[in-house]
MMTF fields as JSON, N, C-alpha, C and O atoms, coordinates in Angstrom:
{
  "mmtfVersion": "1.0.0",
  "mmtfProducer": "UNKNOWN",
  "numBonds": 259,
  "numAtoms": 260,
  "numGroups": 65,
  "numChains": 1,
  "numModels": 1,
  "chainsPerModel": [1],
  "groupsPerChain": [65],
  "chainIdList": ["A"],
  "bondAtomList": [4, 2, 8, 6, 12, 10, 16, 14, 20, 18, 24, 22, 28, 26, 32, 30, 36, 34, 40, 38, 44, 42, 48, 46, 52, 50, 56, 54, 60, 58, 64, 62, 68, 66, 72, 70, 76, 74, 80, 78, 84, 82, 88, 86, 92, 90, 96, 94, 100, 98, 104, 102, 108, 106, 112, 110, 116, 114, 120, 118, 124, 122, 128, 126, 132, 130, 136, 134, 140, 138, 144, 142, 148, 146, 152, 150, 156, 154, 160, 158, 164, 162, 168, 166, 172, 170, 176, 174, 180, 178, 184, 182, 188, 186, 192, 190, 196, 194, 200, 198, 204, 202, 208, 206, 212, 210, 216, 214, 220, 218, 224, 222, 228, 226, 232, 230, 236, 234, 240, 238, 244, 242, 248, 246, 252, 250, 256, 254],
  "bondOrderList": [1, 1, 1, 1, 1, 1, 1, 1, 1, 1, 1, 1, 1, 1, 1, 1, 1, 1, 1, 1, 1, 1, 1, 1, 1, 1, 1, 1, 1, 1, 1, 1, 1, 1, 1, 1, 1, 1, 1, 1, 1, 1, 1, 1, 1, 1, 1, 1, 1, 1, 1, 1, 1, 1, 1, 1, 1, 1, 1, 1, 1, 1, 1, 1],
  "groupList": [{"groupName": "UNK", "atomNameList": ["N", "CA", "C", "O"], "elementList": ["N", "C", "C", "O"], "formalChargeList": [0, 0, 0, 0], "bondAtomList": [1, 0, 2, 1, 3, 2], "bondOrderList": [1, 1, 2], "singleLetterCode": "X", "chemCompType": "L-PEPTIDE LINKING"}],
  "groupTypeList": [0, 0, 0, 0, 0, 0, 0, 0, 0, 0, 0, 0, 0, 0, 0, 0, 0, 0, 0, 0, 0, 0, 0, 0, 0, 0, 0, 0, 0, 0, 0, 0, 0, 0, 0, 0, 0, 0, 0, 0, 0, 0, 0, 0, 0, 0, 0, 0, 0, 0, 0, 0, 0, 0, 0, 0, 0, 0, 0, 0, 0, 0, 0, 0, 0],
  "groupIdList": [1, 2, 3, 4, 5, 6, 7, 8, 9, 10, 11, 12, 13, 14, 15, 16, 17, 18, 19, 20, 21, 22, 23, 24, 25, 26, 27, 28, 29, 30, 31, 32, 33, 34, 35, 36, 37, 38, 39, 40, 41, 42, 43, 44, 45, 46, 47, 48, 49, 50, 51, 52, 53, 54, 55, 56, 57, 58, 59, 60, 61, 62, 63, 64, 65],
  "secStructList": [7, 7, 7, 7, 6, 6, 2, 2, 2, 2, 2, 2, 2, 2, 2, 2, 2, 2, 2, 2, 2, 2, 6, 6, 7, 7, 2, 2, 2, 2, 2, 2, 2, 2, 7, 7, 7, 2, 2, 2, 2, 2, 2, 2, 2, 2, 2, 2, 2, 2, 2, 2, 2, 2, 2, 2, 2, 2, 2, 2, 2, 1, 7, 7, 7],
  "xCoordList": [20.955, 20.779, 19.774, 18.717, 20.227, 20.135, 19.048, 19.385, 17.602, 16.677, 16.413, 15.932, 16.744, 16.005, 14.482, 13.542, 14.432, 13.046, 12.216, 11.191, 12.96, 12.329, 12.026, 11.022, 12.991, 12.549, 11.75, 10.995, 11.584, 10.276, 9.185, 8.358, 9.123, 7.798, 7.382, 6.19, 8.215, 8.167, 7.626, 6.397, 8.282, 7.944, 6.553, 5.946, 5.904, 4.494, 3.859, 2.749, 3.785, 2.962, 2.671, 1.639, 4.044, 3.802, 3.106, 2.246, 3.172, 2.705, 0.924, 0.164, 0.492, -0.899, -1.47, -2.577, -0.448, -0.652, -1.171, -2.061, -0.045, -0.174, -1.56, -2.063, -2.042, -3.299, -4.414, -5.254, -4.232, -5.339, -5.744, -6.949, -4.599, -4.512, -5.184, -5.967, -4.849, -5.231, -7.095, -7.786, -7.526, -8.771, -9.648, -10.769, -9.006, -10.042, -9.944, -10.661, -9.002, -9.091, -8.513, -7.797, -8.958, -8.238, -6.816, -6.512, -6.279, -4.459, -4.841, -3.898, -5.823, -6.027, -6.262, -5.266, -6.86, -7.409, -6.069, -5.837, -5.443, -4.027, -3.327, -2.733, -3.302, -2.162, -2.883, -2.124, -4.311, -4.392, -4.088, -3.374, -4.375, -4.104, -3.05, -2.992, -1.938, -0.318, 0.178, 0.698, -0.104, 0.535, 1.577, 2.459, 1.637, 2.921, 2.7, 1.591, 3.539, 3.163, 2.83, 3.243, 1.888, 1.429, 2.899, 2.716, 4.005, 5.0, 5.874, 6.958, 5.754, 6.467, 5.415, 5.637, 4.309, 3.342, 3.275, 3.02, 3.474, 3.207, 5.126, 5.439, 5.694, 7.125, 6.754, 6.133, 7.11, 6.838, 5.774, 5.996, 4.438, 3.458, 3.924, 3.692, 4.409, 5.125, 5.525, 5.291, 6.603, 8.229, 7.158, 7.205, 6.365, 6.204, 5.191, 5.021, 4.614, 3.445, 4.195, 3.937, 5.167, 6.68, 7.342, 7.824, 7.652, 8.321, 7.527, 8.056, 6.083, 4.964, 4.758, 4.844, 4.475, 4.251, 5.367, 5.09, 7.013, 8.369, 8.21, 8.211, 8.075, 7.547, 6.531, 6.755, 5.636, 4.449, 4.88, 4.905, 5.386, 5.847, 6.702, 6.563, 7.596, 8.995, 8.278, 8.803, 7.04, 6.298, 5.731, 5.228, 5.553, 4.617, 5.381, 4.748, 6.875, 7.394, 8.265, 8.651, 8.538, 8.647, 7.631, 6.468, 7.892, 6.88, 6.57, 7.388, 5.353, 5.058, 5.201, 4.706, 5.874, 5.455, 4.806, 4.554],
  "yCoordList": [0.155, 1.25, 1.25, 0.627, 1.904, 2.387, 3.243, 4.384, 3.019, 3.868, 4.416, 3.646, 5.722, 6.163, 6.803, 6.83, 7.153, 7.565, 8.054, 7.553, 9.501, 10.26, 10.028, 10.576, 9.105, 8.194, 7.556, 7.413, 6.908, 5.715, 6.228, 5.454, 7.929, 8.175, 9.059, 9.021, 9.747, 9.878, 9.105, 9.145, 8.22, 6.897, 6.572, 6.377, 6.444, 5.892, 6.946, 6.513, 8.1, 9.151, 9.479, 9.933, 9.077, 9.025, 8.049, 8.279, 6.563, 5.882, 6.134, 5.871, 6.579, 7.054, 8.149, 8.128, 9.033, 10.117, 9.474, 9.834, 8.295, 7.899, 6.921, 6.827, 6.238, 5.554, 5.857, 5.406, 7.275, 8.672, 8.861, 8.807, 9.204, 9.823, 9.352, 10.053, 7.372, 6.548, 6.775, 6.852, 6.837, 6.345, 7.727, 7.803, 8.984, 10.158, 11.287, 12.287, 11.053, 12.004, 13.413, 13.483, 14.443, 15.927, 16.131, 15.664, 16.937, 17.031, 17.99, 18.178, 18.828, 19.944, 18.568, 18.656, 17.367, 16.721, 15.556, 14.98, 15.423, 14.629, 15.353, 15.068, 16.48, 17.317, 17.589, 18.011, 17.412, 17.647, 16.345, 16.272, 15.225, 14.072, 13.673, 13.094, 14.182, 13.517, 14.532, 14.074, 15.897, 16.839, 17.148, 17.92, 16.657, 17.328, 18.849, 19.154, 19.457, 20.314, 19.996, 19.152, 21.132, 21.243, 20.897, 20.154, 21.239, 20.939, 20.065, 20.297, 19.146, 18.086, 17.02, 16.147, 17.45, 16.337, 16.359, 15.278, 17.489, 17.389, 17.014, 16.537, 17.321, 16.965, 15.156, 14.479, 14.852, 13.099, 12.154, 11.299, 12.955, 12.166, 12.194, 11.119, 12.946, 13.525, 12.74, 12.071, 12.178, 11.765, 10.11, 9.32, 9.863, 8.601, 8.244, 7.054, 9.193, 8.829, 8.6, 7.912, 9.514, 9.466, 8.279, 8.27, 7.381, 6.628, 5.282, 4.249, 5.297, 4.022, 4.108, 3.115, 5.351, 5.65, 4.69, 3.584, 5.222, 4.528, 2.93, 2.324, 2.423, 1.417, 0.426, -0.581, 1.047, 0.719, 0.298, -0.835, 1.808, 1.773, 0.484, -0.343, 0.495, -0.677, -1.769, -2.714, -2.099, -3.829, -3.675, -4.622, -2.328, -2.523, -3.184, -3.884, -2.77, -3.386, -4.751, -5.327, -5.204, -6.721, -7.376, -6.984, -8.168, -9.226, -10.554, -11.207, -10.766, -12.342, -13.453, -13.704, -14.415, -15.695, -16.43, -17.478],
  "zCoordList": [-1.422, -1.009, 0.253, 0.342, 0.982, 2.47, 2.623, 2.94, 2.475, 2.805, 4.381, 5.212, 4.706, 6.007, 6.436, 5.642, 7.4, 7.774, 6.843, 6.381, 6.505, 5.91, 4.305, 3.85, 3.286, 2.056, 2.112, 1.15, 3.265, 2.981, 3.811, 4.295, 4.067, 4.812, 3.321, 3.014, 2.516, 1.075, 0.551, 0.48, 0.051, -0.742, -0.26, -1.313, 0.497, 0.978, 0.821, 0.511, 0.819, 0.582, -0.905, -1.399, -1.595, -3.162, -3.445, -4.295, -2.869, -3.68, -3.468, -4.4, -2.361, -1.553, -2.729, -3.268, -2.932, -3.806, -5.492, -6.262, -5.567, -6.775, -7.101, -8.22, -5.908, -5.809, -6.185, -6.964, -5.051, -5.205, -6.259, -6.503, -7.389, -8.475, -9.446, -10.088, -9.83, -10.206, -10.223, -11.239, -8.934, -8.749, -8.963, -8.462, -9.847, -9.743, -8.883, -8.919, -8.108, -6.93, -7.578, -8.577, -6.833, -7.684, -6.585, -5.487, -7.4, -6.596, -5.823, -5.055, -5.539, -4.111, -3.315, -2.597, -2.929, -2.144, -1.926, -0.863, -2.945, -2.411, -1.813, -0.773, -2.444, -1.253, 0.125, 0.997, 0.516, 1.816, 2.107, 3.107, 1.585, 1.992, 2.707, 3.791, 1.72, 1.539, 2.929, 3.947, 2.7, 3.242, 2.257, 2.632, 0.999, 0.102, -0.776, -1.217, -0.897, -1.528, -3.295, -4.09, -3.383, -5.024, -5.884, -6.849, -5.709, -6.426, -6.281, -6.816, -5.737, -5.104, -5.92, -6.759, -5.35, -6.161, -7.629, -8.161, -8.465, -9.644, -10.399, -11.49, -9.65, -10.083, -9.873, -10.693, -9.059, -8.65, -9.876, -10.733, -9.311, -10.754, -12.226, -12.779, -12.877, -14.16, -14.253, -15.26, -13.042, -13.581, -13.505, -14.448, -12.381, -12.122, -13.573, -13.837, -14.378, -15.488, -17.097, -18.086, -16.744, -17.622, -17.603, -18.736, -17.136, -17.203, -17.158, -17.568, -16.591, -17.048, -18.513, -19.235, -18.97, -20.842, -21.241, -21.705, -21.014, -21.503, -21.72, -22.792, -20.428, -20.212, -21.25, -21.922, -21.066, -21.918, -23.072, -23.552, -23.68, -25.255, -25.484, -26.385, -24.493, -24.888, -24.751, -25.34, -24.078, -24.538, -25.35, -25.954, -25.743, -26.866, -28.422, -29.212, -28.617, -29.399, -29.162, -30.178, -28.118, -28.11, -28.756, -28.659, -29.294, -30.019, -29.161, -28.513, -29.297, -28.892, -29.32, -30.419, -28.646, -29.168, -28.718, -29.313]
}
């Protein structure tokens, strides 16, 4: 998969947003810091959170040896 500059910039902004959100920064300030719209932030953070929940549930069902 080849990423162009727009994709790389968006990915880095989303990583920054994820880190800020995990550290308790409000979405308003995350939006200001990243320049991402409220809609993009909510969509991407919801997507990331749902995938992390699925991964945690999958790991919980794996028996430890």
